[in-house]
TIBAVO-148414 format. One line per 5 residues: number of its first residue (from 1); their letters; for each residue x, y, z of N, C-alpha, C. Coordinates in nm, 4 decimals, always signed. Last residue first. Example, Ala and Ser with C-alpha at 12.3 -4.5 7.8 and 13.67 -1.06 7.14 Angstrom:
2> sa> +1.2850 -0.2250 +0.7080 +1.3670 -0.1060 +0.7140 +1.2900 +0.0030 +0.7870 | +1.3190 -0.5690 +0.7800 +1.2300 -0.4500 +0.7800 +1.3200 -0.3300 +0.7800 $
END
This chain:
85> ahvfy> +19.5086 +19.7408 -1.4544 +19.5016 +19.7203 -1.6003 +19.3720 +19.7884 -1.6337 | +19.7616 +19.9145 -1.2468 +19.6204 +19.8690 -1.2512 +19.5700 +19.8791 -1.4245 | +20.0619 +19.8764 -1.1101 +19.9788 +19.9385 -1.2372 +19.8259 +19.8336 -1.2391 | +20.3436 +19.9777 -0.9144 +20.2117 +19.9094 -0.9057 +20.1346 +19.9657 -1.0395 | +20.6755 +19.8640 -0.8858 +20.5596 +19.9676 -0.9664 +20.4508 +19.8953 -0.9628 $
80> lvngk> +20.9458 +19.8645 -0.6510 +20.8042 +19.8104 -0.7190 +20.7373 +19.9024 -0.7679 | +21.2866 +19.7852 -0.7072 +21.1903 +19.8810 -0.7609 +21.0309 +19.8542 -0.7703 | +21.4472 +19.5364 -0.7030 +21.4525 +19.6582 -0.5592 +21.3511 +19.7884 -0.5816 | +21.2859 +19.2404 -0.7710 +21.3081 +19.3669 -0.7867 +21.3355 +19.4627 -0.7034 | +21.0793 +19.0312 -0.6910 +21.2514 +18.9918 -0.6773 +21.3308 +19.1517 -0.7128 $
75> alsag> +20.8003 +18.9625 -0.5548 +20.8724 +19.0560 -0.6070 +20.9945 +19.0049 -0.5722 | +20.6258 +18.8426 -0.3828 +20.6821 +18.7675 -0.4956 +20.8134 +18.8353 -0.5652 | +20.5216 +19.0370 -0.2377 +20.5854 +18.9586 -0.1580 +20.6300 +18.8745 -0.2741 | +20.3156 +19.1902 -0.4105 +20.4649 +19.2848 -0.3966 +20.5499 +19.1417 -0.3247 | +20.1311 +19.0209 -0.4542 +20.2455 +19.0444 -0.5590 +20.3796 +19.1123 -0.5158 $
70> enmqs> +20.0286 +19.0636 -0.2232 +20.0449 +18.9415 -0.2495 +20.1723 +18.9504 -0.3546 | +19.9520 +19.3384 -0.2153 +20.0541 +19.2785 -0.1117 +20.0854 +19.1705 -0.1509 | +19.7753 +19.3360 -0.4357 +19.9054 +19.4105 -0.4622 +20.0042 +19.3730 -0.3430 | +19.5646 +19.1696 -0.2870 +19.6233 +19.1310 -0.4224 +19.7756 +19.2037 -0.4701 | +19.4726 +19.3318 -0.1131 +19.5496 +19.2012 -0.0771 +19.6161 +19.1686 -0.2083 $
65> argrk> +19.3958 +19.5858 -0.2897 +19.5256 +19.5708 -0.1623 +19.5559 +19.4549 -0.1345 | +19.1901 +19.4523 -0.4283 +19.2861 +19.5114 -0.4686 +19.4274 +19.5147 -0.4047 | +19.0381 +19.1377 -0.4035 +19.0574 +19.2777 -0.3365 +19.2248 +19.3436 -0.4023 | +19.0541 +18.8165 -0.2555 +19.0088 +18.9226 -0.3645 +19.0344 +19.0523 -0.3108 | +19.3125 +18.6096 -0.1458 +19.2041 +18.7173 -0.1306 +19.1789 +18.8019 -0.2351 $
60> tashv> +19.5206 +18.4733 -0.2858 +19.4263 +18.3960 -0.1695 +19.3038 +18.5004 -0.1293 | +19.5679 +18.4936 -0.6360 +19.5713 +18.5642 -0.4975 +19.4674 +18.4847 -0.3806 | +19.7750 +18.3376 -0.8237 +19.6270 +18.3387 -0.7914 +19.6328 +18.3786 -0.6332 | +19.9975 +18.4969 -1.0210 +19.9711 +18.4471 -0.9129 +19.8315 +18.4250 -0.9115 | +20.2167 +18.4593 -1.3117 +20.0808 +18.4794 -1.2679 +20.0618 +18.4001 -1.1178 $
55> tvgld> +20.5033 +18.6093 -1.4707 +20.4384 +18.5338 -1.3466 +20.3055 +18.5407 -1.3236 | +20.4704 +18.6393 -1.8229 +20.4982 +18.6697 -1.7169 +20.4687 +18.5647 -1.6133 | +20.4498 +18.5008 -2.0875 +20.5809 +18.4603 -2.0199 +20.5777 +18.5331 -1.8788 | +20.2430 +18.5082 -2.2343 +20.3145 +18.6350 -2.2750 +20.4342 +18.6019 -2.1839 | +20.1036 +18.3085 -2.1144 +20.1315 +18.3013 -2.2558 +20.2369 +18.3817 -2.2947 $
50> qairt> +20.0115 +18.4241 -1.9092 +20.0892 +18.3261 -1.9129 +20.1572 +18.2885 -2.0221 | +19.8167 +18.6150 -1.9775 +19.9395 +18.6448 -1.9282 +20.0267 +18.5362 -1.9090 | +19.6212 +18.4362 -2.0931 +19.6875 +18.5519 -2.1787 +19.8215 +18.5853 -2.1113 | +19.5156 +18.3110 -1.8830 +19.6101 +18.2404 -1.9739 +19.6735 +18.3350 -2.0786 | +19.4327 +18.5215 -1.7135 +19.5782 +18.4459 -1.6625 +19.6280 +18.3679 -1.7615 $
45> tsdts> +19.2249 +18.5948 -1.8692 +19.3247 +18.6767 -1.8325 +19.4445 +18.6170 -1.8198 | +18.9766 +18.4854 -1.9880 +19.1195 +18.4130 -2.0008 +19.2210 +18.4977 -1.9422 | +18.7594 +18.5159 -1.7093 +18.7616 +18.5143 -1.8272 +18.9314 +18.4293 -1.8657 | +18.7517 +18.5025 -1.4204 +18.6713 +18.3848 -1.4998 +18.6639 +18.3987 -1.6543 | +18.9604 +18.6067 -1.1656 +18.9251 +18.6072 -1.2988 +18.8598 +18.4677 -1.3157 $
40> ggdsi> +19.0834 +18.5846 -0.9235 +18.9880 +18.4716 -0.9319 +18.9080 +18.4909 -1.0410 | +19.2901 +18.7881 -0.8760 +19.1784 +18.7919 -0.7931 +19.0700 +18.6600 -0.8469 | +19.6243 +18.7972 -0.9415 +19.5003 +18.7694 -1.0037 +19.3608 +18.7438 -0.9102 | +19.8651 +18.9596 -0.9975 +19.8104 +18.8768 -0.8899 +19.6799 +18.9088 -0.9158 | +20.1640 +18.9273 -1.2335 +20.0019 +18.9492 -1.2156 +19.9606 +18.8766 -1.1038 $
35> iieid> +20.4268 +19.0932 -1.2654 +20.3796 +19.0144 -1.1855 +20.2273 +19.0222 -1.1911 | +20.7343 +19.1175 -1.4240 +20.5925 +19.1416 -1.4494 +20.5010 +19.0160 -1.3772 | +21.0543 +19.2850 -1.4266 +20.9639 +19.1488 -1.4173 +20.8037 +19.1873 -1.3589 | +21.3294 +19.3953 -1.6375 +21.1763 +19.4121 -1.5751 +21.1116 +19.2724 -1.5336 | +21.5425 +19.3904 -1.7378 +21.5204 +19.4742 -1.6275 +21.4120 +19.4757 -1.5816 $
30> geksa> +21.5456 +19.2425 -1.9864 +21.5942 +19.1714 -1.8679 +21.5690 +19.2689 -1.7196 | +21.5895 +19.5007 -2.2157 +21.5608 +19.3720 -2.1917 +21.6332 +19.3250 -2.0488 | +21.4230 +19.7723 -2.1040 +21.5458 +19.7394 -2.1830 +21.5210 +19.5913 -2.1368 | +21.0803 +19.8902 -2.1450 +21.2122 +19.8437 -2.0617 +21.3023 +19.7829 -2.1702 | +20.8467 +19.9319 -2.3356 +20.9007 +20.0392 -2.2547 +21.0654 +20.0010 -2.1571 $
25> aflln> +20.7990 +19.6850 -2.3777 +20.8424 +19.7687 -2.5216 +20.9295 +19.9023 -2.4147 | +20.6727 +19.5842 -2.1347 +20.8008 +19.4992 -2.2409 +20.8770 +19.5932 -2.3278 | +20.4534 +19.7450 -2.1512 +20.5467 +19.7452 -2.0567 +20.6790 +19.6589 -2.1176 | +20.3029 +19.6755 -2.3909 +20.3313 +19.8156 -2.3393 +20.4760 +19.8025 -2.2499 | +20.2511 +19.4090 -2.3213 +20.3578 +19.4356 -2.4131 +20.3895 +19.5962 -2.4300 $
20> ilkki> +20.0949 +19.4469 -2.1077 +20.2004 +19.3501 -2.0751 +20.2732 +19.3951 -2.1975 | +19.8670 +19.5947 -2.2368 +19.9682 +19.6526 -2.0955 +20.0521 +19.5769 -2.0867 | +19.7606 +19.4018 -2.3981 +19.8266 +19.5481 -2.4376 +19.9244 +19.6242 -2.3293 | +19.6913 +19.2037 -2.2347 +19.8077 +19.1837 -2.3325 +19.8529 +19.2879 -2.4223 | +19.4683 +19.3239 -2.0820 +19.6062 +19.2514 -2.0499 +19.7185 +19.2442 -2.1702 $
15> ndaen> +19.2338 +19.3695 -2.1872 +19.3424 +19.4824 -2.1365 +19.4798 +19.4357 -2.1025 | +19.0398 +19.1936 -2.2020 +19.0505 +19.2669 -2.2662 +19.1609 +19.3598 -2.3040 | +19.0984 +19.0421 -1.9555 +19.1464 +18.9686 -2.0778 +19.1317 +19.0692 -2.1939 | +19.0494 +19.1011 -1.7021 +19.1091 +19.2133 -1.7627 +19.1669 +19.1205 -1.9001 | +18.9358 +18.9663 -1.4281 +18.8738 +18.9639 -1.5728 +18.9013 +19.0831 -1.6703 $
10> ytpii> +19.1301 +19.1368 -1.2098 +18.9951 +19.0874 -1.2258 +18.9586 +19.0520 -1.3324 | +19.4562 +19.1887 -1.0987 +19.3549 +19.1838 -1.1843 +19.2538 +19.1115 -1.1688 | +19.7417 +19.3864 -1.0280 +19.6104 +19.3301 -0.9691 +19.5184 +19.2961 -1.0932 | +20.0635 +19.3830 -1.1139 +19.9308 +19.4404 -1.1780 +19.8166 +19.3524 -1.0973 | +20.3570 +19.5215 -1.0675 +20.2357 +19.4328 -1.0102 +20.1444 +19.4594 -1.0413 $
5> vsiem> +20.6964 +19.4953 -1.1555 +20.5534 +19.5444 -1.1806 +20.4487 +19.4499 -1.1276 | +21.0315 +19.5671 -1.0744 +20.9104 +19.4567 -1.0680 +20.7705 +19.5276 -1.0684 | +21.3058 +19.6334 -1.2138 +21.1736 +19.6689 -1.1244 +21.1177 +19.5791 -1.1603 | +21.6653 +19.6405 -1.1106 +21.5487 +19.5658 -1.1855 +21.4270 +19.6070 -1.0910 | +21.9669 +19.7901 -1.2044 +21.8221 +19.8043 -1.1209 +21.7117 +19.7205 -1.2087 $
END
């Protein structure tokens, strides 16, 4: 079973690295996909996430619901898990 974790973000540079590392540590290798659905961050949120090797998507609309829906549309897992940074 692969789990897709969708994280809507906006200026979460202070939190995103810790969250991604916790998710990877709690998973078995290869059974988790992490998707950042960013709402136009002006800090280093997306760069940090990219450096950690997760999928980063720039949402076409800002707002949690839109970002979560867009992230879910990219997910490949059979379980979707939504987490807020």
